[in-house]
KOLGUNU-11349 format. One record per residue (C-alpha): residue number from 1; x, y, z. Coordinates in pm, 1 decimal. Example, Ala and Ser with C-alpha at 12.3 -4.5 7.8 and 13.67 -1.06 7.14 Angstrom:
{1; {1230.0; -450.0; 780.0}};
{2; {1367.0; -106.0; 714.0}};
REM end
This chain:
{1; {11325.9; 9346.8; 10193.0}};
{2; {10980.6; 9295.7; 10335.8}};
{3; {11092.7; 9140.2; 10665.1}};
{4; {11291.2; 9447.0; 10776.1}};
{5; {11017.1; 9682.3; 10661.5}};
{6; {10756.5; 9473.1; 10843.6}};
{7; {10951.0; 9503.0; 11167.8}};
{8; {10925.1; 9883.5; 11145.6}};
{9; {10545.4; 9850.8; 11126.6}};
{10; {10479.0; 9590.2; 11392.5}};
{11; {10624.5; 9772.2; 11692.9}};
{12; {10408.5; 10086.7; 11653.9}};
{13; {10108.9; 9872.6; 11556.3}};
{14; {10121.0; 9658.4; 11869.6}};
{15; {10197.6; 9963.7; 12084.2}};
{16; {9882.7; 10132.8; 11948.1}};
{17; {9676.0; 9825.6; 12030.3}};
{18; {9765.7; 9891.0; 12395.3}};
{19; {9744.0; 10271.6; 12388.9}};
{20; {9492.7; 10433.0; 12151.5}};
{21; {9684.8; 10763.1; 12154.9}};
{22; {9956.3; 10591.3; 11948.4}};
{23; {9733.1; 10511.6; 11648.6}};
{24; {9854.2; 10806.7; 11437.6}};
{25; {10214.1; 10678.0; 11453.7}};
{26; {10100.3; 10322.4; 11376.6}};
{27; {9890.4; 10442.0; 11082.6}};
{28; {10186.6; 10638.3; 10947.2}};
{29; {10402.1; 10324.0; 10968.2}};
{30; {10134.5; 10119.0; 10789.5}};
{31; {10104.3; 10385.9; 10519.2}};
{32; {10482.4; 10387.2; 10463.9}};
{33; {10491.7; 10006.2; 10444.6}};
{34; {10216.2; 10005.0; 10181.4}};
{35; {10341.9; 10319.2; 10002.4}};
{36; {10013.8; 10497.8; 10067.1}};
{37; {9943.2; 10868.2; 10107.1}};
{38; {9761.3; 10804.2; 10432.7}};
{39; {9589.5; 10543.4; 10643.0}};
{40; {9272.5; 10519.0; 10845.5}};
{41; {9137.4; 10280.2; 11105.5}};
{42; {8758.8; 10290.5; 11072.7}};
{43; {8503.6; 10128.9; 11301.7}};
{44; {8163.3; 10106.5; 11139.2}};
{45; {7866.5; 10083.3; 11378.6}};
{46; {7624.0; 10001.8; 11093.2}};
{47; {7470.8; 10351.0; 11105.8}};
{48; {7765.6; 10565.8; 11212.2}};
{49; {8139.4; 10544.3; 11188.1}};
{50; {8432.5; 10645.7; 11407.1}};
{51; {8782.3; 10666.1; 11271.6}};
{52; {9134.9; 10784.1; 11326.3}};
{53; {9330.7; 10884.9; 11022.4}};
{54; {9660.1; 11018.4; 10896.2}};
{55; {9704.1; 11200.6; 10569.3}};
{56; {9353.9; 11354.6; 10584.6}};
{57; {9231.7; 11676.2; 10744.0}};
{58; {8998.5; 11669.4; 11043.8}};
{59; {8737.1; 11853.6; 10834.5}};
{60; {8754.2; 11594.5; 10557.1}};
{61; {8735.9; 11309.2; 10806.5}};
{62; {8439.1; 11457.9; 10993.2}};
{63; {8253.7; 11491.3; 10662.2}};
{64; {8329.9; 11128.2; 10586.9}};
{65; {8208.8; 11006.1; 10925.5}};
{66; {7895.7; 11223.0; 10908.9}};
{67; {7775.0; 11122.3; 10561.0}};
{68; {8010.3; 10971.9; 10307.2}};
{69; {8063.8; 10642.6; 10490.8}};
{70; {7693.4; 10567.1; 10440.9}};
{71; {7727.4; 10571.1; 10059.7}};
{72; {8083.2; 10443.5; 10026.1}};
{73; {8043.8; 10161.3; 9769.7}};
{74; {8346.5; 9980.2; 9912.9}};
{75; {8193.3; 9915.1; 10259.4}};
{76; {7941.1; 9646.8; 10156.9}};
{77; {8232.7; 9437.6; 10030.0}};
{78; {8420.8; 9498.7; 10353.0}};
{79; {8117.6; 9383.4; 10554.2}};
{80; {8095.9; 9057.9; 10355.0}};
{81; {8469.0; 8982.6; 10357.8}};
{82; {8636.5; 8765.7; 10621.6}};
{83; {8878.4; 8923.5; 10868.6}};
{84; {9218.8; 8963.3; 10708.2}};
{85; {9080.7; 9011.7; 10357.1}};
{86; {9262.9; 9267.1; 10143.2}};
{87; {9042.9; 9460.2; 9901.4}};
{88; {9117.6; 9708.4; 9626.2}};
{89; {8854.8; 9961.6; 9519.6}};
{90; {8906.6; 9902.3; 9146.9}};
{91; {8866.7; 9528.4; 9182.3}};
{92; {8588.3; 9502.1; 9437.4}};
{93; {8318.6; 9700.0; 9262.5}};
{94; {8463.7; 9757.4; 8916.8}};
{95; {8659.2; 10064.8; 8822.4}};
{96; {8396.8; 10209.0; 8587.0}};
{97; {8114.2; 10173.0; 8841.1}};
{98; {8333.3; 10323.6; 9111.9}};
{99; {8429.9; 10618.4; 8890.3}};
{100; {8061.8; 10694.1; 8824.6}};
{101; {7964.4; 10685.3; 9192.7}};
{102; {7870.1; 10994.3; 9391.2}};
{103; {8119.1; 10883.4; 9653.9}};
{104; {8414.0; 10884.7; 9411.3}};
{105; {8321.3; 11206.0; 9230.4}};
{106; {8204.5; 11421.0; 9518.7}};
{107; {8422.2; 11291.6; 9801.4}};
{108; {8730.1; 11104.6; 9676.9}};
{109; {8818.1; 11340.8; 9391.8}};
{110; {8717.3; 11651.5; 9588.4}};
{111; {8955.4; 11547.8; 9865.0}};
{112; {9241.9; 11494.2; 9621.0}};
{113; {9228.8; 11117.2; 9653.0}};
{114; {9221.8; 10845.0; 9393.2}};
{115; {9294.2; 10484.8; 9493.3}};
{116; {9190.7; 10297.0; 9808.3}};
{117; {9294.6; 9961.9; 9952.5}};
{118; {9120.2; 9813.1; 10257.2}};
{119; {9212.7; 9540.8; 10503.1}};
{120; {8928.4; 9405.3; 10714.9}};
{121; {9048.1; 9380.4; 11072.0}};
{122; {8758.9; 9260.3; 11282.2}};
{123; {8385.9; 9204.0; 11295.1}};
{124; {8119.8; 9145.6; 11555.3}};
{125; {7741.9; 9153.7; 11538.1}};
{126; {7741.9; 9531.7; 11581.0}};
{127; {8077.8; 9651.6; 11446.3}};
{128; {8314.9; 9616.5; 11155.1}};
{129; {8668.9; 9750.1; 11174.0}};
{130; {8892.5; 9800.4; 10872.9}};
{131; {9209.8; 9975.5; 10776.5}};
{132; {9186.5; 10191.2; 10465.7}};
{133; {9491.5; 10308.8; 10276.5}};
{134; {9465.3; 10578.8; 10015.1}};
{135; {9667.8; 10726.9; 9737.3}};
{136; {9631.7; 11079.7; 9611.0}};
{137; {9543.8; 11175.0; 9256.8}};
{138; {9852.2; 11158.9; 9039.4}};
{139; {10003.2; 10862.9; 9224.5}};
{140; {9994.2; 10530.9; 9047.0}};
{141; {9720.8; 10290.0; 9162.8}};
{142; {9797.9; 10016.8; 9412.4}};
{143; {9950.2; 9713.8; 9242.9}};
{144; {9966.3; 9340.3; 9309.5}};
{145; {10292.5; 9409.2; 9496.2}};
{146; {10103.4; 9632.2; 9740.3}};
{147; {9831.6; 9369.8; 9779.1}};
{148; {10095.6; 9106.8; 9863.7}};
{149; {10252.5; 9337.9; 10123.1}};
{150; {9907.7; 9407.3; 10271.5}};
{151; {9841.4; 9031.4; 10287.8}};
{152; {10164.7; 8988.3; 10487.7}};
{153; {10053.7; 9262.2; 10727.0}};
{154; {9686.5; 9153.0; 10749.2}};
{155; {9726.7; 8888.9; 11025.7}};
{156; {9878.3; 9157.1; 11248.9}};
{157; {9596.5; 9400.9; 11171.5}};
{158; {9332.8; 9149.2; 11277.6}};
REM end
């Protein structure tokens, strides 16, 4: 029942759009809707990144913002994609290439993660914003069902 589930996401999402302190609750609702271990709203400034996240420690997130975002092989695809696009790590850059990357081996695996799905929210000349959903190692990868649910949510995330 996607419609009922969607309703439980939209209220905290639109509340957070008006009050930034509510983003953790909205991200938790998005993560539940997409059956993810956590969610992040990232704003990339081309050379730096700011983000708010659930399901990840502050230490892990600060390490990501300080370095790992700059070599994340998923971001170039996010930059090129139109707003509302739903992307899956394994499909965007190829699973084998992703698994061999420094980013996957030294950041994703070290943090206990495995799969990532992104929804591009917004772009301007200087910024790109995207939602990233992650699954922890041992969980099954995101499926086409999750991609369809993300596509239903995407217009509200933009």
